[in-house]
Backbone as ProteinMPNN parsed JSONL, in Angstrom:
{"seq_chain_A": "MFSTSVLLQILACALYSNWWPMLSALMYVVVPMPCLFFGGGSTSFLVSRESNGWINGAKFLTGFSAVGSIAIPAILRHAGLIETGAMWIAFTSFFILVCTVLCYHRANLDEDW", "coords_chain_A": {"N_chain_A": [[63.161, 145.685, 75.277], [61.041, 144.025, 75.79], [61.518, 143.227, 78.408], [61.083, 145.608, 79.755], [58.36, 145.873, 79.408], [57.417, 143.694, 80.895], [58.386, 144.459, 83.4], [56.866, 146.805, 83.85], [54.368, 145.605, 84.018], [54.634, 144.131, 86.371], [55.08, 146.251, 88.124], [52.601, 147.519, 87.965], [51.142, 145.861, 89.52], [52.567, 145.753, 91.989], [52.832, 148.437, 92.904], [50.285, 149.177, 93.634], [49.562, 147.315, 95.447], [48.074, 145.073, 94.681], [47.389, 142.192, 93.023], [45.835, 141.515, 90.858], [46.124, 142.717, 88.245], [48.094, 141.134, 87.109], [46.864, 139.12, 85.859], [46.423, 139.856, 83.235], [48.958, 139.539, 82.257], [49.117, 136.896, 81.759], [48.066, 136.681, 79.242], [50.191, 137.528, 77.728], [51.656, 135.29, 77.386], [49.913, 133.742, 75.952], [49.463, 135.083, 73.521], [51.651, 134.678, 71.555], [51.32, 131.968, 70.965], [49.573, 130.968, 68.785], [51.193, 131.634, 66.586], [53.362, 129.978, 67.02], [52.243, 127.401, 66.971], [50.598, 127.186, 64.624], [51.817, 128.715, 62.644], [54.39, 127.905, 62.31], [56.339, 129.143, 63.846], [56.927, 131.511, 62.623], [56.156, 134.925, 61.909], [55.202, 135.808, 59.552], [52.899, 134.82, 58.372], [50.816, 136.269, 59.381], [50.45, 138.567, 57.915], [49.941, 137.636, 55.434], [47.948, 136.7, 52.54], [46.873, 134.251, 52.395], [44.413, 131.674, 52.387], [43.943, 129.539, 54.204], [42.498, 127.151, 56.393], [43.743, 126.645, 58.883], [45.506, 128.771, 59.083], [43.759, 130.942, 59.08], [42.46, 130.393, 61.474], [44.604, 130.728, 63.238], [45.112, 133.459, 62.898], [42.72, 134.487, 63.93], [42.857, 133.606, 66.622], [45.152, 134.94, 67.471], [44.342, 137.618, 67.24], [42.174, 137.562, 69.029], [43.513, 137.054, 71.434], [45.079, 139.349, 71.619], [43.147, 141.372, 71.859], [42.041, 140.526, 74.244], [44.147, 141.074, 75.964], [43.979, 143.8, 76.258], [41.384, 144.092, 77.135], [41.172, 142.792, 79.623], [42.459, 144.374, 81.772], [40.74, 146.611, 81.582], [38.219, 145.545, 82.183], [38.706, 144.617, 84.768], [39.139, 147.062, 86.027], [36.629, 148.253, 85.673], [35.109, 146.574, 87.241], [36.021, 147.304, 89.666], [38.183, 146.137, 90.863], [40.84, 146.821, 90.459], [42.962, 149.746, 90.57], [42.751, 152.896, 88.767], [45.238, 153.854, 87.942], [46.784, 151.511, 87.892], [45.53, 150.218, 85.802], [46.204, 151.895, 83.625], [48.971, 151.634, 83.642], [49.161, 148.942, 82.978], [48.079, 149.064, 80.387], [50.079, 150.614, 79.143], [52.186, 148.848, 79.375], [51.276, 146.81, 77.683], [51.278, 148.211, 75.249], [54.027, 148.653, 74.886], [54.819, 146.01, 74.644], [53.548, 145.32, 72.227], [54.929, 147.028, 70.482], [57.436, 145.84, 70.694], [56.947, 143.33, 69.519], [56.265, 144.138, 66.917], [58.702, 145.272, 66.096], [60.308, 142.999, 66.153], [59.028, 141.469, 64.205], [59.447, 143.095, 61.955], [62.235, 143.001, 61.803], [62.589, 140.333, 61.154], [61.496, 140.237, 58.605], [63.284, 141.57, 57.012], [65.789, 140.567, 54.927], [68.368, 141.305, 54.69], [70.101, 141.335, 56.837]], "CA_chain_A": [[61.837, 146.275, 75.35], [60.137, 143.065, 76.413], [61.724, 143.254, 79.859], [60.416, 146.809, 80.244], [56.939, 145.56, 79.445], [57.178, 142.816, 82.05], [58.612, 145.274, 84.59], [55.682, 147.64, 84.05], [53.27, 144.747, 84.454], [54.87, 143.842, 87.789], [54.861, 147.501, 88.855], [51.153, 147.768, 88.058], [50.669, 145.056, 90.646], [53.261, 146.045, 93.237], [52.592, 149.801, 93.375], [48.942, 149.313, 94.187], [49.376, 146.176, 96.369], [46.965, 144.291, 94.161], [47.995, 141.358, 91.992], [44.886, 141.213, 89.785], [46.609, 143.051, 86.89], [48.964, 140.084, 86.581], [46.022, 138.262, 85.025], [46.645, 140.208, 81.828], [50.273, 139.02, 81.859], [48.874, 135.554, 81.231], [47.834, 136.829, 77.815], [51.489, 137.672, 77.071], [52.073, 133.934, 77.05], [48.95, 133.188, 75.012], [49.509, 135.776, 72.229], [52.5, 134.068, 70.514], [51.057, 130.542, 70.761], [49.132, 130.637, 67.426], [52.346, 131.697, 65.673], [54.201, 128.802, 67.229], [51.554, 126.16, 66.621], [50.04, 127.153, 63.277], [52.633, 129.44, 61.686], [55.746, 127.389, 62.263], [57.253, 130.048, 64.529], [57.122, 132.715, 61.829], [55.053, 135.881, 61.983], [54.875, 136.267, 58.196], [51.55, 134.401, 57.981], [49.836, 137.239, 59.856], [50.221, 139.581, 56.882], [49.729, 136.977, 54.144], [46.567, 136.633, 52.082], [46.494, 132.856, 52.24], [43.092, 131.381, 52.934], [43.965, 128.21, 54.768], [41.711, 127.097, 57.613], [44.612, 126.748, 60.048], [46.051, 130.126, 59.136], [42.666, 131.813, 59.521], [42.277, 130.134, 62.902], [45.715, 131.347, 63.957], [44.886, 134.906, 62.888], [41.637, 134.768, 64.862], [43.326, 133.419, 67.994], [46.086, 136.019, 67.773], [43.53, 138.815, 67.466], [41.412, 137.366, 70.262], [44.454, 137.2, 72.545], [45.485, 140.756, 71.699], [42.017, 142.123, 72.421], [41.946, 140.117, 75.64], [45.187, 141.759, 76.728], [43.487, 145.144, 76.55], [40.093, 144.013, 77.806], [41.262, 142.323, 81.013], [42.591, 145.493, 82.722], [39.547, 147.469, 81.551], [37.155, 144.844, 82.913], [39.058, 144.633, 86.19], [38.895, 148.429, 86.522], [35.187, 148.456, 85.712], [34.596, 145.813, 88.384], [36.525, 147.901, 90.884], [39.213, 145.283, 91.458], [42.135, 147.496, 90.374], [42.915, 151.202, 90.491], [42.897, 153.444, 87.423], [46.662, 153.915, 87.63], [47.231, 150.164, 87.533], [45.008, 149.937, 84.465], [46.995, 152.627, 82.639], [50.296, 151.015, 83.582], [48.993, 147.7, 82.213], [47.93, 149.458, 78.981], [51.404, 151.014, 78.673], [52.946, 147.607, 79.254], [50.823, 146.138, 76.472], [51.746, 148.992, 74.109], [55.45, 148.361, 74.714], [54.901, 144.639, 74.141], [53.181, 145.356, 70.81], [56.068, 147.629, 69.77], [58.486, 144.824, 70.65], [56.56, 142.324, 68.53], [56.372, 144.745, 65.594], [60.134, 145.379, 65.766], [60.768, 141.637, 65.87], [58.456, 141.094, 62.908], [60.142, 143.877, 60.929], [63.59, 142.489, 61.687], [62.525, 139.049, 60.479], [61.168, 140.429, 57.203], [64.481, 142.035, 56.309], [66.747, 139.493, 54.645], [69.678, 141.908, 54.502], [70.894, 141.302, 58.066]], "C_chain_A": [[60.857, 145.323, 76.037], [60.282, 143.087, 77.927], [61.095, 144.5, 80.485], [58.919, 146.58, 80.362], [56.599, 144.688, 80.654], [57.373, 143.59, 83.349], [57.412, 146.172, 84.877], [54.493, 146.819, 84.525], [53.413, 144.41, 85.94], [54.654, 145.094, 88.634], [53.385, 147.845, 88.98], [50.555, 146.992, 89.222], [51.26, 145.54, 91.964], [52.951, 147.448, 93.78], [51.24, 149.964, 94.05], [48.58, 148.157, 95.115], [48.188, 145.316, 95.978], [47.499, 143.499, 92.964], [47.016, 140.934, 90.906], [45.391, 141.611, 88.399], [47.529, 141.997, 86.286], [48.179, 139.086, 85.739], [46.2, 138.59, 83.544], [48.023, 139.767, 81.35], [50.163, 137.589, 81.354], [48.663, 135.611, 79.722], [49.14, 137.034, 77.05], [52.044, 136.315, 76.66], [51.183, 133.362, 75.956], [49.083, 133.806, 73.617], [50.429, 135.095, 71.207], [52.193, 132.601, 70.217], [50.507, 130.209, 69.372], [50.256, 130.692, 66.401], [53.201, 130.45, 65.803], [53.535, 127.532, 66.724], [51.143, 126.081, 65.156], [50.929, 127.813, 62.229], [54.055, 128.955, 61.593], [56.767, 128.303, 62.918], [57.507, 131.34, 63.796], [55.912, 133.628, 61.97], [54.601, 136.332, 60.601], [53.462, 135.863, 57.777], [50.493, 135.409, 58.419], [49.513, 138.294, 58.81], [49.982, 138.963, 55.514], [48.244, 136.95, 53.804], [46.117, 135.196, 51.854], [45.172, 132.586, 52.938], [43.017, 129.927, 53.371], [43.182, 128.225, 56.083], [42.549, 127.257, 58.865], [45.172, 128.153, 60.2], [44.975, 131.115, 59.575], [42.391, 131.627, 61.01], [43.374, 130.777, 63.739], [45.561, 132.861, 64.004], [43.786, 135.288, 63.871], [42.115, 134.66, 66.301], [44.323, 134.495, 68.405], [45.329, 137.314, 68.061], [42.731, 138.739, 68.745], [42.302, 137.569, 71.483], [44.867, 138.653, 72.72], [44.368, 141.615, 72.285], [41.826, 141.781, 73.895], [42.97, 140.799, 76.517], [44.779, 143.181, 77.093], [42.212, 145.078, 77.397], [40.21, 143.625, 79.275], [41.488, 143.473, 81.987], [41.366, 146.405, 82.739], [38.394, 146.836, 82.323], [37.443, 144.844, 84.407], [38.851, 146.014, 86.797], [37.401, 148.695, 86.639], [34.56, 147.728, 86.905], [35.095, 146.358, 89.714], [37.606, 147.074, 91.565], [40.605, 145.908, 91.407], [41.915, 148.997, 90.283], [43.104, 151.656, 89.042], [44.365, 153.516, 87.008], [47.218, 152.569, 87.209], [46.742, 149.791, 86.137], [45.852, 150.631, 83.396], [48.414, 152.082, 82.53], [50.225, 149.715, 82.791], [48.811, 148.002, 80.728], [49.28, 149.855, 78.38], [52.291, 149.796, 78.467], [52.566, 146.859, 77.983], [51.305, 146.879, 75.226], [53.222, 148.725, 73.834], [55.637, 146.946, 74.183], [54.564, 144.587, 72.647], [54.309, 145.972, 69.983], [57.215, 146.632, 69.654], [58.188, 143.778, 69.582], [56.674, 142.889, 67.114], [57.832, 144.913, 65.171], [60.703, 144.016, 65.421], [60.282, 141.184, 64.495], [59.187, 141.819, 61.774], [61.566, 143.374, 60.718], [63.611, 141.139, 60.973], [62.179, 139.177, 59.003], [62.377, 140.849, 56.384], [65.47, 140.88, 56.157], [68.176, 140.018, 54.567], [70.564, 141.84, 55.754], [72.016, 140.398, 57.883]], "O_chain_A": [[59.964, 145.752, 76.768], [59.292, 142.979, 78.651], [60.626, 144.451, 81.622], [58.287, 147.043, 81.311], [55.609, 144.928, 81.346], [56.613, 143.404, 84.299], [56.987, 146.286, 86.026], [53.7, 147.286, 85.342], [52.427, 144.404, 86.677], [54.109, 145.014, 89.735], [52.962, 148.403, 89.993], [49.577, 147.424, 89.832], [50.537, 145.717, 92.944], [52.822, 147.622, 94.991], [51.08, 150.801, 94.939], [47.427, 148.028, 95.526], [47.403, 144.888, 96.823], [48.004, 144.083, 92.005], [47.345, 140.063, 90.101], [45.108, 140.894, 87.439], [47.722, 141.973, 85.07], [48.763, 138.299, 84.993], [46.135, 137.7, 82.697], [48.235, 139.633, 80.145], [51.021, 137.125, 80.603], [49.043, 134.684, 79.006], [49.202, 136.748, 75.854], [52.808, 136.209, 75.701], [51.645, 132.583, 75.123], [48.84, 133.121, 72.623], [50.014, 134.943, 70.058], [52.769, 132.044, 69.282], [50.951, 129.214, 68.8], [50.282, 129.9, 65.459], [53.705, 129.927, 64.809], [54.189, 126.682, 66.119], [51.314, 125.045, 64.514], [50.81, 127.506, 61.043], [54.857, 129.538, 60.863], [57.949, 128.243, 62.579], [58.237, 132.195, 64.297], [54.784, 133.161, 62.13], [53.698, 137.163, 60.493], [52.881, 136.508, 56.904], [49.384, 135.406, 57.884], [48.418, 138.857, 58.817], [49.836, 139.687, 54.529], [47.392, 137.15, 54.67], [45.104, 134.952, 51.199], [44.857, 133.2, 53.958], [42.13, 129.184, 52.952], [43.21, 129.222, 56.805], [42.131, 127.925, 59.811], [45.299, 128.663, 61.313], [45.25, 132.025, 60.357], [42.12, 132.594, 61.721], [43.111, 131.308, 64.818], [45.843, 133.482, 65.029], [43.899, 136.296, 64.568], [41.813, 135.529, 67.119], [44.339, 134.918, 69.561], [45.644, 138.022, 69.017], [42.616, 139.727, 69.471], [41.884, 138.192, 72.459], [44.991, 139.133, 73.847], [44.622, 142.487, 73.115], [41.487, 142.65, 74.699], [42.702, 141.077, 77.686], [45.193, 143.702, 78.129], [41.998, 145.917, 78.271], [39.418, 144.09, 80.094], [40.758, 143.554, 82.974], [40.991, 146.918, 83.794], [37.674, 147.529, 83.041], [36.54, 145.045, 85.219], [38.434, 146.13, 87.949], [36.957, 149.303, 87.613], [33.599, 148.213, 87.502], [34.642, 145.923, 90.773], [37.908, 147.301, 92.736], [41.463, 145.566, 92.221], [40.821, 149.459, 89.961], [43.564, 150.887, 88.198], [44.696, 153.265, 85.849], [48.025, 152.485, 86.284], [47.451, 149.128, 85.381], [46.18, 150.026, 82.376], [48.994, 152.072, 81.444], [51.132, 149.414, 82.014], [49.336, 147.271, 79.888], [49.594, 149.484, 77.249], [53.053, 149.724, 77.503], [53.434, 146.335, 77.284], [51.7, 146.244, 74.247], [53.624, 148.586, 72.679], [56.52, 146.707, 73.359], [55.23, 143.882, 71.889], [54.611, 145.484, 68.894], [57.892, 146.584, 68.627], [59.078, 143.387, 68.826], [57.131, 142.193, 66.208], [58.159, 144.715, 64.001], [61.5, 143.894, 64.491], [61.035, 140.591, 63.723], [59.504, 141.213, 60.75], [62.049, 143.325, 59.587], [64.565, 140.84, 60.256], [62.539, 138.3, 58.217], [62.481, 140.521, 55.202], [65.922, 140.298, 57.143], [69.107, 139.231, 54.394], [71.714, 142.277, 55.692], [72.819, 140.218, 58.798]]}, "name": "protein", "num_of_chains": 1, "seq": "MFSTSVLLQILACALYSNWWPMLSALMYVVVPMPCLFFGGGSTSFLVSRESNGWINGAKFLTGFSAVGSIAIPAILRHAGLIETGAMWIAFTSFFILVCTVLCYHRANLDEDW"}
């Protein structure tokens, strides 16, 4: 599923001969960084109720990165730098990426594997 998301991101750029939508692909790298740095590589801290300063910071940075992934194509479309089709392809790519992360998180929660 992740490769489909990346493929759609590349298609959003290639089909419209404009590589500005690839700017939102940078956020695909930024989104998992709080989990790696503050959560020890686990996604379980995102749903925990712990009130640690580092964990709260990681939750904020994860949310900020996720909102940025949606906001960048919308801002680029509003500025007239990309076409509407490229924006929708980038949104679809982000939706598939979120589904991939949720499936990964769900698979890690199950201890029965």
